[in-house]
N, C-alpha and C positions, 0 to 999 in steps of 0.2 A: 246803638247806632244801626241804621238800616242802609243797605247798599242798593243802588239802582245804576244801570248803565244808560247814560245819556250822551248826546253829542256836546263836546266842549269846544266853544269858539276859540279859546286861547290855545288849547292843545291841538286843535284842528283834527279831531277824531273822536271816536266813541270811547269814553272813559267811565270808570265807576265813580258814582257820586254817593256821598253819604250825608245823612242828616246829623249835624252836630248836636251836642247836648242843648236842648231847647229850654230857654229860660221862661218861655210863655206857657209852658205846660202842655204842648202838643204831643210830646213823646215821639214815637216813630212816624207819626203823621205830620210832622213839622213841614211847612211849605218851603223852608229854607234848606237848600242842599249845597254842598261844596264838592268840587272836583278833587279826587284823591291824588291826581297827578300834579296840578299846579295851584290848587287852592281857590280857583275862581268860584264865585258864589252865584247861584241862580235862585229865583223865587218861583215856585210853582203856584200860580193863581188859578183857582177854580171858582166858578160862580154858577148859579142856577137862575133861570128866568122862566116865566110862564109864557107859553105861546098864546097869542091873541085868539079869541074865539072867532069863528067865521062870521057870526052875526055882527060882531063889533067891526070887522073889516068892511062888511057891506055898508054899514051905516057911515063909517068914516069915508069910504070911497065915494059915496053919494053926496056928501056935503062938501062945502067949500067952493072955490072958483073952478070953473071949467074953461078950457081953452076954446076959443072960437076961431074958425077959419077966416083968414083975411080976404 
């Protein structure tokens, strides 16, 4: 089990959180954590995305409808 200190909404303060035994095989990197004070659970979700290339942004901004002054 690994310990991290995070803010707990239920306890209304910073408390140690721990990763329970993970049945999905994540080990200490399990995204599920529980508060050691009250047992509230949190899920740490991480994701990665690719930033658009500047050339793609220019092509997208130039196409489509444009607003016209009334």
